[in-house]
C-alpha positions in Angstrom: 25.2 -55.5 3.8 21.7 -56.1 3.2 19.2 -53.8 1.2 16.9 -53.2 4.4 20.1 -51.8 6.5 21.5 -49.9 3.3 18.1 -48.0 3.7 17.7 -47.8 6.8 21.0 -46.0 7.1 20.6 -43.5 4.2 17.8 -42.7 6.2 19.5 -41.7 9.3 22.1 -40.0 7.6 19.5 -38.0 5.8 17.1 -37.0 9.0 21.0 -36.1 10.2 21.6 -33.5 7.2 17.8 -32.1 7.7 18.9 -31.7 11.4 21.6 -30.1 11.0 20.3 -27.4 8.7 19.7 -25.1 12.3 22.4 -22.4 11.8 21.5 -18.9 10.3 24.2 -16.8 8.5 24.6 -13.3 8.2 22.6 -10.6 10.4 19.4 -11.3 12.6 16.7 -8.3 12.4 16.4 -6.3 15.7 13.6 -4.0 15.2 14.9 -0.5 15.8 14.1 1.9 18.2 12.2 5.0 16.9 14.3 8.0 17.9 11.2 9.9 18.7 11.0 13.1 21.5 9.2 12.2 24.8 6.8 15.2 24.3 6.1 17.5 21.7 7.8 20.7 22.1 6.1 24.1 21.7 3.4 22.3 21.1 -0.2 23.9 23.2 -0.4 20.5 25.1 2.1 20.1 27.8 3.9 16.5 27.7 1.5 15.3 30.8 -1.7 16.3 28.9 0.1 14.3 25.3 0.8 11.1 28.4 -3.1 11.7 28.9 -4.2 12.1 25.5 -2.2 9.3 24.6 -3.2 7.2 27.0 -7.0 8.0 26.2 -6.5 7.1 22.2 -4.9 3.6 23.2 -8.5 2.7 25.3 -10.4 2.4 22.1 -8.2 -0.2 20.9 -9.7 -3.0 23.7 -13.0 -1.8 23.0 -15.7 -4.0 21.8 -16.5 -1.3 18.6 -12.9 -0.2 17.9 -14.1 1.3 14.3 -16.0 4.1 16.8 -12.8 5.6 18.2 -11.7 8.7 17.0 -8.3 7.5 16.5 -9.3 5.4 13.3 -12.6 7.2 12.5 -11.1 10.6 12.8 -13.7 11.8 10.1 -16.9 11.5 12.7 -15.1 14.6 14.9 -16.7 16.6 12.3 -20.3 15.5 12.5 -21.3 15.2 9.5 -23.4 12.3 8.2 -22.5 13.3 4.3 -18.7 12.9 5.1 -19.4 9.7 6.7 -20.5 8.3 4.5 -17.9 9.2 1.9 -15.6 7.7 3.6 -17.6 4.5 4.3 -17.3 4.4 0.4 -13.7 5.1 -0.2 -12.2 1.5 0.6 -14.8 -0.5 -1.5 -14.1 2.4 -4.7 -11.3 4.1 -4.5 -9.3 2.4 -7.4 -6.0 3.2 -5.8 -6.9 1.5 -2.7 -8.1 -1.9 -5.1 -4.7 -1.6 -6.7 -2.7 -1.2 -3.0 -4.9 -4.4 -2.5 -3.9 -6.6 -5.3 0.2 -5.5 -4.8 -0.7 -7.0 -0.9 -2.2 -10.1 -2.5 0.6 -10.7 -5.0 2.9 -9.8 -2.3 1.7 -12.6 0.4 1.4 -15.4 -3.0 4.9 -14.2 -3.4 5.7 -15.1 0.1 4.0 -18.5 0.0 6.2 -19.0 -3.4 9.3 -18.5 -1.4 8.4 -20.9 1.6 8.3 -23.8 -0.7 11.7 -23.3 -1.3 12.3 -24.9 3.0 10.5 -29.0 1.6 11.1 -31.5 -0.7 9.5 -31.3 -4.0 7.6 -34.6 -5.4 6.6 -35.4 -8.9 5.1 -37.6 -10.4 5.7 -39.1 -14.0 4.3 -41.5 -17.0 5.6 -41.5 -20.3 5.0 -44.0 -23.3 7.0 -43.9 -26.3 6.9 -45.7 -29.8 10.5 -45.7 -30.8 12.8 -47.0 -33.9 16.5 -46.6 -33.9 18.3 -45.7 -37.3 20.2 -48.7 -38.9 22.6 -46.1 -40.5 23.1 -44.0 -36.9 25.5 -45.8 -34.3 24.0 -49.4 -34.8 25.6 -49.2 -38.2 28.8 -49.6 -36.2 27.4 -52.7 -34.3 26.8 -54.2 -37.7 29.9 -53.6 -38.8 31.9 -55.4 -35.9 29.3 -58.0 -36.3 30.2 -58.9 -39.9 33.9 -58.6 -38.8 33.7 -61.2 -36.2 31.0 -64.2 -38.4 34.2 -63.7 -41.1 36.7 -64.3 -38.3 34.2 -67.1 -37.0 33.8 -65.5 -33.5 29.9 -66.0 -33.7 28.2 -68.9 -34.1 25.9 -70.3 -36.5 22.2 -69.9 -36.5 19.9 -66.2 -36.6 22.1 -64.5 -33.4 25.2 -65.4 -35.7 24.2 -64.1 -38.8 25.5 -61.0 -40.4 23.7 -57.6 -38.7 21.5 -59.4 -36.7 22.4 -57.8 -33.4 22.2 -54.2 -35.1 18.5 -55.7 -36.9 17.4 -56.6 -33.2 18.0 -53.4 -31.8 16.7 -51.0 -33.9 13.8 -52.8 -34.2 10.8 -50.8 -33.7 10.1 -50.9 -29.5 7.2 -49.7 -27.1 8.5 -48.1 -24.1 6.2 -47.4 -20.8 6.9 -46.0 -17.3 5.6 -44.5 -14.9 6.9 -43.1 -11.0 8.0 -40.9 -9.0 11.2 -38.0 -8.3 11.9 -36.2 -5.4 14.7 -33.3 -4.4 15.4 -31.3 -1.5 18.3 -28.9 -1.4 18.9 -29.0 2.6 18.8 -25.6 4.3 22.0 -25.9 5.7 22.7 -22.1 6.2 19.4 -20.7 6.4 19.4 -19.3 3.4 16.0 -20.2 2.5 14.8 -19.4 5.8 16.2 -16.1 5.6 14.6 -15.6 2.0 10.9 -16.7 3.5 11.6 -13.8 6.7 12.3 -11.1 3.3 9.2 -12.4 1.6 6.8 -12.3 4.8 8.7 -8.8 5.7 8.0 -7.3 2.0 4.2 -8.8 2.2 4.1 -6.8 6.0 5.7 -4.2 4.5 2.4 -4.4 1.5 0.5 -4.0 3.7 1.1 -1.1 6.0 1.8 0.4 2.3 -2.0 -0.3 1.7 -2.7 1.2 4.8 -1.3 4.4 4.0 -2.9 4.3 1.1 -5.8 4.5 3.0 -5.1 7.0 5.1 -3.9 9.3 2.3 -7.2 8.5 0.3 -9.3 9.0 3.4 -7.6 12.6 4.0 -8.0 13.7 0.1 -11.5 12.8 0.7 -12.1 14.6 3.4 -10.0 17.6 2.1 -11.8 17.9 -1.0 -15.5 17.7 0.8 -14.6 20.1 3.4 -13.1 22.2 0.5 -16.4 21.8 -1.5 -18.1 22.9 1.4 -16.1 25.9 1.8 -16.7 27.3 -1.8 -20.5 26.7 -1.2 -19.9 28.9 2.2 -18.4 31.3 0.2 -21.1 31.2 -2.7 -23.7 31.7 -0.1 -22.1 34.2 1.6 -21.9 35.9 -1.9 -25.2 35.5 -2.8 -26.4 37.1 0.3 -24.6 40.1 -0.4 -25.7 39.9 -3.6 -29.3 40.1 -2.6 -28.4 43.0 0.3 -26.7 45.1 -2.3 -30.0 45.0 -4.6 -31.9 45.9 -1.8 -28.9 49.0 -1.0 -29.4 50.1 -4.5 -33.0 50.2 -4.7 -33.0 52.5 -1.4 -30.5 54.5 -3.2 -32.4 54.5 -6.5 -35.5 55.9 -4.2 -33.4 58.7 -2.0 -32.3 59.6 -6.1 -35.2 59.7 -7.2 -36.6 62.2 -4.2 -33.5 63.9 -4.9 -32.0 63.2 -1.7 -28.8 61.5 -2.9 -26.7 62.1 -6.4 -27.1 59.9 -9.2 -23.4 59.0 -8.9 -24.5 56.5 -5.2 -27.0 54.8 -7.5 -24.5 54.2 -9.8 -21.9 53.0 -7.3 -24.7 50.7 -5.5 -25.3 48.9 -8.9 -21.9 48.8 -9.8 -20.8 47.0 -6.4 -23.3 44.6 -6.7 -22.4 43.6 -10.6 -18.4 43.5 -9.0 -19.9 41.0 -5.9 -21.8 38.9 -8.6 -18.9 38.6 -10.2 -17.2 36.4 -8.0 -20.2 33.4 -8.3 -18.9 31.9 -12.0 -15.5 31.4 -10.5 -17.0 30.1 -7.1 -19.3 27.9 -9.7 -16.2 26.6 -11.5 -14.4 25.6 -8.2 -17.5 23.5 -7.2 -17.9 21.7 -10.1 -14.1 20.9 -10.0 -13.9 19.3 -5.8 -17.1 17.4 -7.1 -15.4 15.8 -10.2 -12.3 15.3 -7.6 -14.6 13.9 -5.7 -16.5 11.5 -8.1 -12.6 10.3 -8.9 -11.6 9.6 -5.6 -14.4 7.4 -5.3 -14.3 5.5 -8.8 -17.2 7.2 -10.5 -17.9 9.5 -13.5 -17.3 13.2 -13.1 -20.0 15.0 -11.9 -22.1 11.9 -10.3 -22.0 13.6 -6.7 -23.3 16.7 -7.8 -26.7 15.7 -6.6 -26.0 14.3 -3.9 -23.8 17.3 -2.6 -25.0 20.0 -4.3 -26.7 21.1 -1.3 -24.5 22.5 1.4 -24.7 21.2 4.8 -24.5 23.3 7.8 -21.5 24.8 9.3 -19.6 22.3 11.6 -19.3 22.8 15.7 -16.8 24.2 17.1 -13.9 21.3 16.6 -12.7 19.5 19.6 -9.1 19.7 21.1 -7.1 16.5 19.4 -5.8 13.8 21.3 -2.2 13.5 20.0 -0.9 11.0 22.0 3.0 10.1 22.9 5.4 10.2 19.9 5.8 6.1 21.1 2.1 5.6 20.0 2.6 7.4 16.9 5.3 4.9 15.7 3.0 2.2 16.4 0.2 4.0 14.2 1.8 5.1 11.3 1.7 2.7 8.3 4.8 4.7 7.2 7.1 4.1 9.7 5.2 0.5 10.1 6.1 -0.2 6.5 10.1 0.9 6.9 11.1 -1.0 9.3 9.2 -4.1 7.6 11.4 -3.4 4.5 14.8 -2.8 6.4 13.6 -6.0 7.9 13.6 -7.4 4.3 16.9 -6.1 3.4 18.5 -7.5 6.7 17.3 -10.8 5.6 18.4 -10.7 2.0 22.2 -10.2 3.4 21.7 -13.8 5.2 20.4 -14.9 1.6 23.3 -14.1 0.0 25.5 -15.1 2.6 24.2 -18.4 2.3 25.2 -18.6 -1.7 29.2 -18.8 -0.4 28.9 -22.3 1.5 28.9 -25.5 0.1 24.9 -27.0 -0.9 23.2 -30.5 -0.7 20.8 -31.6 -2.5 18.8 -34.7 -2.0 17.4 -36.9 -5.1 15.9 -39.3 -5.8 13.5 -41.7 -8.4 11.6 -44.6 -8.4 9.1 -46.4 -11.4 8.3 -49.1 -13.0 9.9 -49.6 -17.3 8.7 -52.0 -19.4 8.5 -52.8 -22.9 5.0 -54.6 -22.8 1.7 -52.5 -20.5 1.4 -55.4 -19.3 4.3 -55.9 -17.4 4.5 -52.9 -16.1 2.4 -54.4 -12.9 5.7 -56.8 -12.2 7.8 -56.1 -8.9 10.8 -57.0 -11.5 9.6 -53.8 -13.8 10.9 -51.6 -11.2 14.2 -49.1 -10.8 15.5 -46.4 -8.6 18.0 -44.4 -7.5 18.9 -41.9 -4.8 21.5 -40.3 -3.5 23.2 -36.9 -2.4 25.0 -34.1 -4.8 27.4 -31.4 -3.2 27.5 -28.0 -5.0 30.6 -26.4 -3.6 31.3 -22.8 -5.1 34.9 -22.2 -6.2 35.1 -19.6 -8.8 32.5 -17.1 -9.4 34.1 -13.9 -10.6 33.2 -12.1 -8.2 29.6 -12.6 -8.0 29.0 -14.0 -5.1 30.9 -11.8 -2.8 29.6 -8.9 -5.0 26.2 -9.8 -4.1 26.7 -10.2 -0.3 28.2 -6.0 -0.5 25.4 -5.6 -2.5 22.8 -6.5 0.1 24.9 -5.1 3.2 24.5 -1.5 1.1 20.9 -2.0 1.1 20.0 -2.7 4.3 22.3 0.5 5.4 20.2 2.1 2.9 16.8 1.2 4.2 18.2 1.8 7.4 18.6 5.7 6.4 15.1 5.2 5.0 14.1 3.9 8.4 15.2 7.4 10.5 14.3 9.9 7.5 10.8 8.1 7.9 10.3 8.7 11.7 12.3 12.0 11.2 9.3 13.1 8.3 6.6 11.8 11.1 7.8 14.0 13.8 8.3 16.9 11.5 4.8 16.4 10.1 2.9 16.4 13.1 4.6 19.5 14.6 3.8 21.6 11.2 0.4 20.3 11.6 0.1 21.3 15.4 1.5 24.5 14.4 -0.9 25.3 11.2 -3.8 23.5 13.4 -3.4 26.2 16.6 -2.4 29.2 14.3 -5.5 28.9 12.0 -7.5 28.4 14.9 -6.1 31.8 16.4 -7.1 33.4 13.4 -10.4 32.4 12.6 -11.6 33.5 15.6 -10.2 37.3 15.2 -12.1 36.9 11.2 -14.9 36.1 13.2 -14.9 38.8 15.2 -14.2 41.3 12.7 -16.9 39.9 10.9 -19.4 40.2 13.2 -17.8 43.6 14.4 -18.1 44.5 10.2 -22.0 43.7 10.4 -22.7 46.0 13.5 -20.7 48.6 11.2 -22.9 48.4 8.1 -25.9 48.3 10.0 -25.2 51.5 11.3 -23.9 52.4 8.0 -26.9 52.3 6.7 -29.0 54.1 9.7 -27.0 56.8 9.3 -27.3 56.8 5.5 -31.5 56.7 5.4 -30.9 59.4 8.0 -28.9 61.4 6.1 -26.5 61.8 8.0 -23.2 59.8 6.2 -22.7 60.2 2.4 -22.8 56.4 0.5 -19.5 56.4 0.5 -19.5 54.7 4.1 -22.1 52.4 3.2 -20.1 51.5 0.2 -16.4 51.1 2.4 -19.0 48.9 5.2 -20.4 46.2 2.5 -17.2 46.1 1.2 -15.5 44.9 4.5 -17.9 42.9 5.7 -17.7 40.9 2.6 -13.8 40.5 2.9 -14.2 39.4 6.5 -17.0 37.0 5.5 -14.9 35.2 3.0 -11.6 35.4 4.9 -13.4 34.0 7.5 -15.0 30.7 5.8 -11.8 30.2 3.9 -10.5 30.5 7.1 -12.8 27.7 8.7 -11.9 25.5 6.1 -8.2 26.0 6.2 -8.2 24.5 10.2 -10.7 21.7 8.8 -8.2 21.0 6.3 -5.2 21.1 8.7 -7.4 18.9 11.2 -7.5 16.7 9.0 -3.5 16.5 8.3 -3.0 16.5 11.4 -4.6 13.5 11.5 -3.1 11.7 9.2 0.4 13.0 10.5 -0.5 10.9 13.5 -1.4 7.8 11.6 -5.2 7.1 12.6 -7.7 6.1 10.6 -6.6 3.0 8.7 -7.7 0.3 11.2 -11.5 0.6 10.7 -11.8 -1.0 7.3 -8.9 -2.4 5.6 -9.8 -4.0 2.6 -10.1 -7.9 1.9 -6.9 -9.1 0.0 -8.7 -11.4 -3.1 -6.5 -14.3 -3.2 -4.2 -13.7 0.1 -6.7 -15.9 2.5 -6.9 -19.0 0.1 
């Protein structure tokens, strides 16, 4: 058969083998259904209101500027420019976000490496060797054989027939020049390489969702610490105002005691109350410093670097609006931890196919072509060519149970990933329900504490008037002062709790990560 015909037949055979690789063993991944209820039973919103809110929350995704939607920049509900500036710096400065970004780049590069297994490998090579064989090695056998043959008259006369002439020729120093190409391709007959690529891509997707979850966590942490800081500053302002008012009251009491209108004990009680209230200022100052340092750490800055920016307390936030919840199907779409769990389940499912493919035969196509010569000037000659090609078959016969055990292990890991997905969905359900309850109940508590503070302020005003008029004793003023301070501090703490619960609710709903995904350093190259 002519060489050209043999070559065409070989190429056709290789093409047939490559096309036959359309089979994929192992289970195919089907996205699981998030087992969530159609509405949040027991929440303040009805199912219809929740569905309407979900439709409203979905609309900004189609707008020209999705970053302006509350779903993606939920911290704007507080209408606090300082908070917005801090949140905008998180994606670029937070060290945990930077580490998660690198992990995402690593997983994408790993997916690129895995995808390379689907393609042939082609390597170029070139070498030069100067070599000399030992006469005392294997060539000594030729020398002995030649000598024996010469003695029996086997070899003819001349240089070629001299004893040891063959050995001397083979042991002479020589140069070997060569260059060429080597190719190899393991056919993906059973889809193992494609399953591995699916697993790598799903793992990269999980890393991306983990980055989004980290973004959401860090944004929420910055918001909680900032709102807590503002709450502590508000409490400090209340205490300072109370200390100033108590000093005024103590001055009035001193005047009355000097005039003999009230006992000296009232003056001592007024001074004691002033000192008692002022004793809260160092503790509040310590809390403020610790919160400033916590925010600095979240933004990748040294301790106390934000004091100048955040030392002035902001204005009290306006009444917080109702939260657009969205229906549970929207929750499954938005929460990055659910999306990550689904991607990890997909990766585990694909790994089952990778393990199953190892049970079947593998065919590898190899080939090489090159030029070899003892003289560099002869490398360009066609007669210096050398080549080899052909398929190789590997069939696993006995592996000591390793391959079967790997398949069972991958199936068990798939089942674990499915359970983790179910747990993640259930945890999301609980997170939203708990955050709703906490937000609603604390809002109601804040309203009652605010009303109690207003009423206590009026009680103190009346008590002071009656005390100045000599109608009531100073004890009534002292009681009214303590009651007012108590409710004012409780109201300030409750406002912080309401705002923190709102942050937790938005985090539970999975909002915020879509507006500022940081760029990975190498994934796009």
